[in-house]
Each structure stands twice: as C-alpha cells, then as structure tokens.
NUZAVEX-241354 format. One line per field, with one value per residue (C-alpha): residue in one letter; x negated, y, z. Coordinates in Angstrom, 3 decimals. Each point is the difference from the previous one (the first is absolute). Example, Ala and Ser with C-alpha at 12.3 -4.5 7.8 and 13.67 -1.06 7.14 Angstrom:
BEGIN
resn <- A, S
c1 <- -12.300, -1.370
c2 <- -4.500, 3.440
c3 <- 7.800, -0.660
This chain:
BEGIN
resn <- M, L, N, L, F, R, V, L, V, V, A, L, A, L, I, A, P, A, I, A, Q, P, A, P, Q, P, A, A, Q, A, H, A, W, N, C, F, P, E, A, Q, L, T, A, D, I, Y, W, A, A, Q, P, K, P, V, R, E, L, R, N, M, P, S, G, G, A, R, D, T, L, A, L, Q, L, A, T, Q, G, F, L, I, D, D, A, I, H, A, G, N, A, D, P, V, C, M, N, G, L, R, K, Q, M, G, F, T, W, V, P, S, A, L, Q, A, P, G, N, G, A, I, L, T, G, P, V, P, P, G, A, I, K, V, S, L, D, P, R, D, Y, P, P, A, D, L, P, G, P, A, I, A, T, S, L, N, R, V, G, R, C, V, P, S, T, G, F, A, V, D, G, S, E, P, T, A, I, C, A, A, G, P, T, G, Q, N, V, S, N, R, E, I, V, T, Q, D, G, V, R, Y, K, A, H, V, S, V, G, L, M, G, K, T, I, W, F, E, P, V, Q
c1 <- -7.561, -2.850, -1.591, -1.714, -3.795, 0.445, 0.660, -3.150, -1.961, 1.230, -0.703, -3.505, -0.659, 1.040, -2.856, -2.230, -0.392, -3.418, 2.210, 2.614, -0.145, -2.219, 1.431, 2.528, -1.962, 0.618, 2.500, -2.931, -2.734, 2.483, -0.421, -4.439, -0.227, -0.567, -0.587, -1.221, -3.002, -1.730, 2.449, -0.509, 3.800, 1.104, 3.454, -0.987, -0.347, 3.139, 2.396, -1.682, 0.972, 3.517, 2.658, 0.866, 2.790, -1.204, -2.457, 2.435, 0.345, -4.092, -0.016, 3.887, 0.409, 1.362, 3.741, 3.663, -1.351, -2.946, 2.012, 2.894, -2.680, -1.238, 2.923, 1.827, -3.942, 0.555, 3.323, -0.787, -2.802, -3.631, -2.101, 0.148, -1.817, 2.649, -3.161, -2.228, 3.014, 2.340, -1.701, -2.832, -2.864, -3.497, -0.091, -4.246, 1.258, 3.125, -1.347, -2.681, 2.030, 1.668, -2.952, -1.234, 3.405, 0.022, 2.292, -0.630, 3.217, 3.296, 3.473, 0.468, 2.462, 3.440, -1.233, 0.726, -1.925, -2.544, 1.248, -3.016, -1.730, -3.853, 0.669, -2.445, -0.655, 0.732, 2.195, 3.044, 1.321, 1.392, -2.742, -2.790, -2.862, -2.566, -3.108, -2.862, -1.671, -0.014, 0.494, 3.275, 0.607, 0.217, 0.890, 3.485, -0.255, 3.741, 2.417, 2.906, 1.249, -2.470, 1.826, 2.248, 3.389, 1.552, -0.814, 2.693, 2.730, -0.725, -0.348, -0.682, 0.123, 0.506, 0.220, 3.069, 0.372, 3.887, 1.706, 1.674, 3.874, 0.006, -0.811, -3.844, -3.321, -2.101, -3.579, -0.135, 2.668, -1.605, 2.232, 0.457, -1.962, 0.419, 0.189, 1.608, 3.330, 0.953, -0.626, 2.494, 1.132, -2.960, -1.952, -3.647, -2.889, -3.617, -1.420, -3.976, -0.558, 2.296, 4.163, 3.067, 3.797, 2.293, 3.561, 2.376, 3.944, 2.635, 2.252, 1.771, -3.188, -1.109, -2.701, -2.955, -2.849, -3.232, -2.841, -1.344, -3.621, -0.269, -2.288
c2 <- -58.839, 1.376, -0.761, 1.554, 0.438, 3.625, 0.673, -1.187, 2.567, 2.406, -1.528, -0.449, 3.281, 1.727, -2.359, 0.082, 3.425, -1.550, -2.122, 2.916, 1.246, 2.761, 3.685, -0.450, -0.790, -1.037, -2.863, -1.184, -0.017, -0.344, -3.864, 0.390, 0.796, -3.393, -0.409, -3.215, 0.594, -2.914, -1.349, -1.915, 0.494, 3.428, 1.035, -0.537, -3.635, 0.077, 1.555, -1.506, -3.738, 1.072, -0.535, 3.189, 0.527, 0.592, 1.759, 2.294, 1.371, 1.100, 3.533, 0.357, 2.288, -1.065, -0.058, -0.501, -1.440, -1.783, -1.873, -0.579, -1.602, -1.916, -1.462, -1.210, -1.683, -1.498, -1.363, -0.837, -2.453, 1.614, -0.406, 4.026, 1.551, 2.558, 1.855, -0.189, 0.087, 2.144, 1.752, 1.109, -1.257, -0.320, -4.177, 0.099, 1.818, -1.672, -3.362, 0.718, 1.495, -3.512, -1.749, 1.398, -0.442, -3.568, -0.553, -2.831, 1.320, 1.805, -0.172, 0.886, 3.056, -2.506, -2.140, -0.162, 3.244, -1.560, 2.080, 1.270, -3.693, -0.574, -2.366, -2.484, -3.311, -1.830, 2.713, -1.176, -0.301, 3.404, 1.761, 2.294, -1.019, 2.704, 0.150, 2.216, -2.794, 1.447, -3.758, -0.290, 2.888, -1.140, 2.077, -0.082, -1.189, -0.673, 2.523, -1.971, -1.066, -0.792, -2.942, -2.975, 1.471, -3.070, 2.733, 1.918, -2.980, 1.014, 3.648, 1.079, -1.818, 0.768, -1.768, -1.310, -1.614, -0.502, -1.507, 0.968, 0.501, -3.943, -1.382, -0.783, 1.144, 1.351, 0.700, 2.824, 1.487, 0.977, 2.346, -1.126, 1.837, 0.945, -3.293, -2.225, 1.379, -3.306, -2.846, -2.490, -0.432, -2.150, -0.066, -0.527, 2.463, 0.401, 3.688, -0.174, -3.385, 0.876, -1.930, 2.289, -1.231, 2.127, 0.989, 1.344, 0.643, 2.198, 2.329, 2.544, 1.971, -1.663, -1.948, -1.011, -1.755, 0.105, -3.077, -1.401, -1.438, -3.911, -2.857
c3 <- -101.826, -0.293, 3.117, 3.208, -0.894, -0.891, 3.485, 0.583, -2.061, 1.429, 3.681, -1.617, -0.990, 3.112, 2.146, -2.640, -1.826, -1.191, -2.654, -1.178, -3.637, -0.878, -1.510, -2.968, -2.988, -3.946, -0.379, -1.742, 3.419, 2.122, 0.862, -0.402, 3.120, 2.415, 4.075, 0.033, -2.292, 1.509, -2.493, -3.616, -0.572, -1.839, -0.808, -3.249, 0.346, 2.510, -3.060, -2.781, 1.917, -0.421, -2.718, -2.586, 1.553, 3.839, -1.321, -1.298, 3.872, 0.418, -0.629, -0.056, 3.269, 3.485, 1.120, -2.334, -3.757, 1.702, 2.538, -2.716, -2.390, 2.612, 1.194, -3.424, -0.896, 3.180, -1.099, -2.609, 0.654, 0.086, 3.241, 1.574, 3.032, 1.766, 1.648, -3.171, -3.091, 1.743, 3.109, -2.555, 2.831, -1.789, -0.173, 1.097, 3.262, 0.689, -0.512, 1.980, 2.933, -0.133, -0.195, 3.462, 1.753, -1.029, -2.242, -2.747, -2.139, -0.088, -1.088, -3.823, -0.175, -0.030, 2.849, 3.778, 1.392, 3.342, 2.623, 1.216, -0.116, -1.242, -2.970, 0.307, -1.924, -3.118, -3.064, -0.012, -3.694, -0.606, 2.093, -0.522, 1.072, 2.040, -2.062, -0.854, -2.084, -3.760, -1.334, 1.843, -2.375, -3.336, -3.173, -1.276, -3.490, -0.790, 1.531, 1.728, 3.637, 2.378, 1.540, -2.363, -1.091, 2.138, 3.569, -1.903, 1.258, 3.442, 1.968, 3.359, 2.882, 3.750, 3.151, 0.917, 3.532, 0.214, -2.034, -3.952, -0.806, -1.368, 2.998, -0.969, 2.286, -2.031, 0.827, -2.550, -2.451, -3.227, -2.169, -3.637, -2.749, -3.375, -1.800, 3.306, -0.906, -1.853, 2.627, 1.739, 3.150, 1.799, -3.007, 0.772, -1.698, 0.027, 0.238, 0.161, 1.374, 2.560, -0.235, 0.595, 0.730, -1.536, 2.217, -2.527, 1.408, -2.074, 2.677, -0.526, -0.094, -3.283, -0.065, 2.607, -0.764, 2.221, 0.264, 3.247, -0.272, 0.568, 0.425
C-alpha cells in the first residue's frame, strides 16, 4: 500500500553520495543534519507541523514497527509521506531533491504511486505538496487527522483500463476505506471535492465494495 518513494531514496543515495546521512548519531541529533543548508525549512519545523500521532514516528527506527504505525495512521486519515514518515528520510533533504527533479507534489501513502513520472502542476486532493518554504508547514496546534475524516470513505485508487465485474468501464477503481463500508450500490459520495460512485455487490465470497471517480 505504501508508495514507491522509498525506492527513490535508495536510488538517489547511490547516485548522489553527498546526500547520504552521516555516521550513526544519538537519536536526539539524528535529524539535525541538512543536505540543503540554504533552505529555510528545518527538520524541526517540518515535524512540528505534523499532528501529534504522526510526530511519534520521528524517532522510531526504520523498519517493521515504524512501517506498521505509518500505515495505520494513513488508514486513519492522516496524511502520510511514505519516504519521510515510514522510510525515515530527512524531510529537508527529500523535499529538496524532489524540487530539483521538478516535482511539485507527491502521492500520500494510500494514493496510487506516480510510477516514475515527474508529478507537476497543482497539488491534487489528498496529495503532498513539495516545498522547502517554512510557511507551508505551520505548527500543528491540535492533534488529529491532517485531512478530512471523509477521506476515510474512499481508499487507494488504481488506474483501470478495462471492464469491471459489473460491466462498467471505470477510469479508476478505488478501495473502500475504513468508514466506506456502509454505502448503497450506486450511492454518490464526495471526498475532498471529488465525487465517487459506490459499487456494492454480494456473491459467494461475501460483500464487495469499491468506488469509481465520476464527473
């Protein structure tokens, strides 16, 4: 479910040794280094802008427990940047590299990955803005989901190029989120400005629910 930007971190580390993290250091200093020293954004500013549950990820070691918690937070409606929140990449370094490559936004953890494309233009609903401007990271005064609770109704979407089992021909197929289980067939729901039509069917394998974006 988590997107592929962690692969980008590894690849860039191979071709740009200057961005690699320094030797292991105490947890309290682990995020102090900055591979874009001219940037006004700092790791402390970035993490202070995250809701309290997301900030818990900052000092967790990479791997299992951190990945699991990041995914749990994403399914709860928090805006999760896989490379930073799960993959433990430095936020200033990662966003600086993204800007150098031409990105203006990246998918959040439960969105379909970019599959190698340079993602430019306006930031889509639920995606993550690429920025080194501290003004884009105001302090998170209150804990809670960084995106509307309604985003839990529709989960990750993947492009579709064929017919669905009910004979429709959607442009994308979206999984039902944690709060998207109680919908009627063909019900229209709105999530962060995007309209989706629910498809509900019952068969030998039980109840199946998925959504498609509609105009």
